[in-house]
C-alpha positions in Angstrom: -19.2 -13.4 -15.2 -22.3 -14.6 -13.3 -22.1 -17.0 -10.4 -24.9 -18.6 -8.4 -24.8 -20.6 -5.3 -27.1 -22.7 -3.0 -28.7 -20.6 -0.3 -27.3 -22.4 2.8 -27.1 -20.0 5.8 -23.7 -20.3 7.6 -23.2 -18.4 10.9 -19.5 -17.5 10.8 -16.8 -15.1 11.5 -13.2 -14.6 10.4 -10.1 -14.8 12.7 -6.4 -14.9 12.1 -3.3 -13.2 10.7 -2.8 -12.3 7.1 0.2 -11.5 4.9 -0.5 -10.1 1.4 1.4 -10.2 -1.9 3.3 -7.0 -2.6 1.4 -3.7 -3.2 0.4 -3.6 -6.8 1.1 0.1 -7.3 4.5 -0.1 -5.7 5.4 -3.3 -7.6 4.7 -1.7 -11.1 6.8 1.4 -10.2 9.7 -0.5 -8.6 10.0 -2.6 -11.8 9.9 0.4 -14.2 12.1 2.7 -12.1 14.5 -0.2 -11.6 14.7 -0.5 -15.4 15.8 3.2 -15.6 18.3 2.9 -12.8 22.0 2.1 -13.3 22.7 -1.2 -11.5 20.9 -4.1 -9.9 17.5 -3.5 -8.4 16.6 -6.3 -5.9 12.9 -6.7 -4.9 11.1 -9.2 -2.7 7.4 -9.8 -2.4 6.5 -8.4 -5.9 2.8 -8.6 -6.5 1.8 -11.9 -8.0 -1.2 -10.8 -10.0 -1.6 -10.7 -13.7 -1.4 -6.9 -13.9 2.2 -6.8 -12.6 3.1 -9.8 -14.8 2.0 -7.6 -17.7 4.5 -4.9 -16.6 7.3 -7.6 -16.4 6.3 -8.8 -19.9 6.4 -5.4 -21.6 9.7 -4.3 -19.9 11.3 -7.6 -21.0 10.1 -7.0 -24.5 12.0 -3.7 -24.4 15.2 -5.4 -23.5 15.2 -5.1 -19.7 16.6 -8.2 -18.0 14.3 -9.3 -15.2 15.1 -12.4 -13.2 12.6 -14.0 -10.9 13.7 -16.7 -8.4 11.1 -17.7 -5.8 10.4 -14.5 -3.9 13.3 -12.5 -5.3 13.0 -10.3 -8.4 16.1 -8.7 -9.9 16.0 -5.9 -12.5 19.3 -5.3 -14.2 19.0 -1.6 -15.1 21.2 0.1 -17.6 20.2 3.7 -17.0 18.3 6.2 -19.1 18.0 5.7 -22.9 18.7 1.9 -22.5 15.3 0.5 -23.5 15.4 -1.3 -26.9 13.0 -1.1 -29.7 10.6 -4.0 -29.2 10.1 -6.4 -32.0 6.6 -7.2 -30.9 3.4 -5.4 -29.8 3.5 -4.5 -26.1 0.5 -6.4 -24.6 -0.5 -4.7 -21.4 -3.3 -7.2 -20.6 -5.9 -5.7 -18.3 -3.5 -3.3 -16.7 -4.2 0.4 -17.0 -1.2 1.2 -14.9 1.1 -0.7 -17.2 -0.3 1.0 -20.3 -0.3 4.6 -19.0 3.1 4.5 -17.2 4.8 2.7 -20.1 3.6 5.5 -22.4 5.4 8.1 -20.4 8.5 5.8 -20.0 8.7 4.9 -23.7 8.2 8.5 -24.8 11.0 9.6 -22.5 13.2 6.8 -23.8 12.6 7.9 -27.4 11.7 4.5 -28.7 8.8 3.6 -31.0 6.3 1.1 -29.6 2.9 -0.4 -30.5 0.8 -1.0 -27.4 -2.5 -2.9 -26.9 -4.4 -4.7 -24.2 -7.3 -7.0 -23.6 -10.9 -6.1 -24.6 -11.6 -4.3 -21.4 -8.4 -2.2 -21.5 -9.1 -1.3 -25.1 -12.3 0.5 -23.9 -10.5 2.6 -21.3 -9.5 6.1 -22.5 -5.8 7.0 -22.7 -6.1 10.5 -24.0 -5.4 12.1 -20.6 -1.8 10.7 -20.9 -1.4 10.9 -24.7 -2.4 14.5 -25.2 0.1 15.9 -22.7 2.8 13.7 -24.1 2.0 15.1 -27.6 2.5 18.6 -26.1 5.9 17.5 -24.9 6.9 16.4 -28.4 5.8 12.7 -28.6 3.9 11.4 -31.6 1.1 8.8 -31.5 -1.7 7.2 -33.5 -4.6 5.8 -31.5 -8.1 4.5 -32.2 -10.4 7.6 -32.0 -7.3 9.5 -30.8 -7.7 8.0 -27.3 -8.0 4.2 -27.2 -5.6 1.3 -27.5 -4.1 0.0 -29.7 -1.7 2.9 -30.2 1.6 3.5 -31.9 3.8 5.9 -29.9 7.2 7.3 -30.7 9.2 9.6 -28.5 11.6 12.2 -29.7 13.5 14.9 -27.9 10.9 15.9 -25.4 10.2 19.4 -24.1 9.1 20.4 -20.6 5.5 20.7 -19.8 3.3 22.8 -17.5 0.2 20.7 -17.1 -2.9 21.1 -14.9 -4.6 17.6 -14.7 -8.4 17.5 -15.1 -8.6 14.8 -12.5 -6.5 13.6 -9.6 -4.9 10.5 -11.1 -1.7 8.9 -9.9 -1.4 7.0 -13.2 -1.5 10.2 -15.3 0.8 12.0 -13.0 3.3 9.2 -12.9 3.3 8.9 -16.7 4.1 12.5 -17.1 6.8 12.4 -14.3 8.5 9.5 -16.2 8.5 11.6 -19.4 9.6 14.7 -17.5 12.7 12.9 -16.2 14.1 12.9 -19.7 12.6 16.1 -21.1 14.5 19.4 -21.5 13.7 21.9 -18.9 11.4 21.8 -15.9 8.1 19.9 -16.0 5.3 21.0 -13.6 2.2 18.8 -13.0 -0.6 20.2 -10.9 -3.4 18.0 -9.6 -6.8 19.2 -8.4 -6.6 17.0 -5.3 -4.2 14.6 -3.6 -3.6 11.3 -5.3 -1.2 8.4 -4.6 2.4 9.5 -4.3 4.4 6.3 -4.7 6.2 7.6 -7.8 7.4 10.8 -6.0 8.5 9.0 -2.9 10.5 6.3 -4.7 12.1 8.5 -7.4 13.2 11.0 -4.8 14.8 8.2 -2.8 16.5 7.1 -6.0 18.1 10.5 -6.5 15.7 12.0 -9.1 15.4 15.8 -9.1 11.7 15.9 -8.1 10.0 18.4 -5.8 6.5 18.3 -4.2 4.6 21.4 -3.0 1.1 20.5 -2.1 -0.6 19.2 -5.2 2.2 20.4 -7.5 5.0 18.1 -8.6 8.0 19.6 -10.4 10.5 17.4 -12.3 13.8 18.4 -13.8 15.7 16.4 -16.4 17.9 13.9 -14.7 21.6 14.6 -15.2 22.9 11.8 -13.1 21.9 8.1 -12.9 19.1 6.8 -10.7 20.2 4.7 -7.8 18.9 1.1 -8.0 16.3 -0.1 -5.5 16.7 -2.7 -2.7 13.3 -3.2 -1.3 10.9 -5.6 0.3 7.5 -4.5 -1.1 4.9 -4.2 1.6 1.5 -6.0 1.3 -1.2 -4.6 -0.9 -3.6 -2.5 1.2 -6.2 -2.6 -1.6 -6.3 -6.4 -1.4 -6.4 -6.2 2.4 -9.5 -4.0 2.1 -11.8 -6.9 1.3 -10.8 -8.7 4.5 -11.1 -5.5 6.5 -14.7 -5.3 5.4 -15.4 -8.9 6.1 -13.9 -8.6 9.6 -15.9 -5.4 10.3 -19.2 -6.8 9.2 -19.1 -10.4 10.5 -19.8 -10.4 14.2 -17.1 -11.7 16.6 -14.4 -11.3 13.9 -10.8 -10.2 14.6 -7.9 -10.2 12.1 -4.4 -8.8 12.1 -3.0 -7.7 8.7 0.8 -8.0 8.8 3.4 -5.9 6.8 0.9 -3.9 4.7 1.5 -0.6 3.0 0.7 2.4 5.3 1.5 5.1 2.8 -0.7 8.0 3.9 -2.2 8.3 0.4 -3.2 4.7 0.7 -4.9 4.6 4.1 -8.0 6.6 3.2 -10.1 3.5 3.3 -8.8 2.6 6.8 -9.7 6.2 7.8 -13.1 5.8 6.2 -13.9 2.7 8.2 -12.9 4.4 11.4 -15.2 7.4 10.4 -18.1 4.9 10.3 -17.3 3.7 13.8 -15.2 0.7 12.7 -12.3 -0.7 14.9 -9.0 0.0 13.2 -5.6 0.1 14.9 -2.6 0.9 12.7 1.1 0.5 13.7 4.0 1.5 11.4 6.9 -1.0 11.7 9.4 0.1 9.1 10.0 2.5 6.2 11.8 1.6 2.9 12.3 3.9 -0.1 10.2 6.4 1.9 7.3 3.9 1.9 5.9 3.2 5.4 4.5 -0.2 6.2 3.2 -2.0 9.3 0.4 -4.0 10.9 -3.4 -3.3 11.2 -5.8 -4.8 13.7 -9.4 -5.0 12.7 -12.4 -6.1 14.9 -16.1 -6.3 14.1 -18.2 -3.2 14.8 -21.6 -1.6 14.4 -21.4 1.1 11.7 -23.0 4.5 11.2 -23.3 6.0 7.6 -20.7 8.5 6.6 -20.4 10.5 3.4 -16.8 11.4 2.6 -15.9 14.9 1.4 -15.3 14.9 -2.4 -11.6 15.7 -1.8 -11.1 12.2 -0.3 -12.6 10.4 -3.2 -9.4 10.0 -5.4 -7.6 8.1 -2.6 -10.7 6.0 -2.0 -11.4 5.3 -5.7 -10.4 1.6 -5.8 -12.2 0.8 -2.6 -15.5 2.5 -3.4 -17.2 -0.9 -4.2 -16.4 -1.8 -0.6 -17.6 1.5 0.6 -20.9 0.6 -1.0 -21.0 -2.7 0.8 -20.2 -1.1 4.2 -22.8 1.6 3.6 -25.4 -1.1 2.9 -25.0 -2.4 6.5 -24.6 1.0 8.2 -27.3 3.0 9.9 -28.2 6.2 7.9 -27.6 7.6 4.4 -24.3 7.5 2.6 -23.8 9.7 -0.5 -20.8 9.2 -2.7 -20.1 12.0 -5.3 -17.1 13.0 -7.4 -16.4 9.4 -8.4 -17.0 9.7 -12.1 -13.7 8.0 -12.8 -15.3 4.7 -11.6 -17.1 4.6 -15.0 -13.8 4.1 -16.8 -12.2 1.3 -14.8 -12.2 -2.4 -15.8 -16.0 -2.0 -15.9 -18.4 0.9 -15.3 -18.1 0.3 -11.6 -20.9 2.6 -10.6 -23.3 0.6 -12.8 -21.8 -2.7 -11.6 -22.2 -1.7 -7.9 -25.7 -0.5 -8.3 -26.8 -3.5 -10.4 -25.5 -6.1 -8.0 -26.6 -4.5 -4.7 -30.1 -3.7 -6.0 -30.5 -7.4 -6.9 -29.5 -8.1 -3.3 -32.2 -5.9 -1.9 -30.0 -2.9 -1.0 -31.7 0.6 -1.1 -29.2 2.1 -3.5 -29.7 4.9 -6.1 -27.3 5.4 -9.0 -25.9 9.0 -9.5 -24.0 10.3 -12.4 -20.8 10.4 -10.5 -21.5 8.0 -7.6 -24.3 6.5 -5.6 -26.6 7.0 -2.6 -27.3 4.2 -0.1 -29.8 4.1 2.8 -29.1 1.5 5.4 -29.0 -0.8 7.1 -30.3 -3.5 4.6 -30.7 -7.2 5.0 -28.8 -8.7 2.1 -31.0 -11.1 0.0 -28.6 -13.1 -2.1 -29.1 -13.4 -5.8 -26.8 -14.2 -8.6 -23.5 -12.2 -8.9 -22.6 -10.3 -12.1 -19.0 -9.4 -12.0 -18.9 -7.6 -15.3 -15.5 -9.2 -15.8 -14.1 -6.8 -13.0 -11.9 -8.3 -10.3 -12.9 -5.8 -7.6 -16.6 -6.3 -8.2 -16.2 -10.0 -8.1 -14.3 -9.8 -4.8 -16.7 -7.3 -3.3 -19.7 -9.4 -4.0 -18.0 -12.5 -2.6 -17.6 -10.7 0.6 -21.3 -9.7 0.4 -22.2 -13.4 0.1 -20.1 -14.2 3.1 -21.8 -11.4 5.1 -25.2 -12.8 4.0 -24.1 -16.2 5.4 -23.8 -17.9 2.0 -21.6 -20.8 1.1 -18.9 -19.3 -1.2 -17.0 -22.5 -1.8 -18.5 -22.9 -5.3 -17.8 -19.3 -6.5 -15.4 -19.0 -9.3 -14.2 -15.7 -10.8 -11.1 -16.1 -13.0 -10.8 -12.3 -13.3 -9.7 -12.1 -9.7 -6.2 -13.4 -10.8 -5.7 -9.9 -12.3 -4.8 -8.5 -8.9 -5.2 -11.2 -6.2 -4.9 -14.8 -7.3 -4.7 -16.0 -3.6 -8.0 -14.3 -2.6 -10.2 -17.4 -2.1 -7.3 -19.4 -0.5 -6.7 -16.6 2.1 -10.4 -16.1 2.8 -11.1 -19.8 3.3 -8.2 -20.1 5.8 -9.8 -17.4 8.0 -13.4 -18.6 8.0 -14.6 -20.0 11.3 -18.1 -21.5 11.8 -19.8 -20.6 15.1 
């Protein structure tokens, strides 16, 4: 989607406190794992975006009772092998997490499902999950053997020893879910660290799961999983947009309250600090082995910093924001090893480069990343979101940094992950 706006310069900063809807990654997993547990899972602050609604929808279609009442969400789990054969196609919307994790879950449950998604999700490859599941004994038919829509049927699964081609929490989690109900011991080796919400939560629920560096070992569960009772911390990936705004807008200061501080999710905070940004983290509590707390952000002058390739998997969702920060930092920033960006809701490398070039940023597209020489004076032009919620939000922050009036911007795709984005942002804006 393309948006234009009148070029009215507005000197401004942002100040205040923020609470965020529950972490999207944790919300998906808490709902799915709760469906496999025996008993009542009670959740508060489940993410309000369309992606998590897709997970609720497909679980409900498989016979899982999910009750939502204001901020409370209850999942009545009936244990392993309790999911029902759905009578309809499972529509995963725009959610890659829903699609990939449900593949592993349904294969383990031994039910036959047909899965699809929106036009964007149908372009995203699923073979990195489907092919290992086939090795475990699952059967599938897919467009070009890799794209939705698919038909998937589980059977008695065998264990798997799998070396992942990329560090991906979605692939790893899907295979963990299948491994929980496969005969024998399943071993999943990642080339680098990736998000570990699945391992933490399932271990706290009593699953037989072990972590040794980048290797996860799962044994078939012989006892029921314990239900979850959890307040889901705020989504740090949503908070990242406000962190960038506060860092780049002079005289800004915000406190982000009750946000996830899982160490596999704080890579972006660490990156901002590496550029010279002001970041102060404080862990307040830990539930289901998931730490959360508060983060203080103040405006700062930045120096370019190129992260090691090993840090890219835990920065992958925030790389559009890394590009915006780099555009305002002094020096050269090089991002490599981010080829997965080309297979997100859009080709995010192309989307980042296309937009920032139009805005007068010295940026060069690389096969697996980009190079930026800064600092640059942003020269606002139109915004092309490519239908991608993270690109739309990143460029909205760019408009704010450039002093533009964002009140007329409208990107419906933002509802995928963060429907409250504009409301929260407008509450913080202060005109000097």
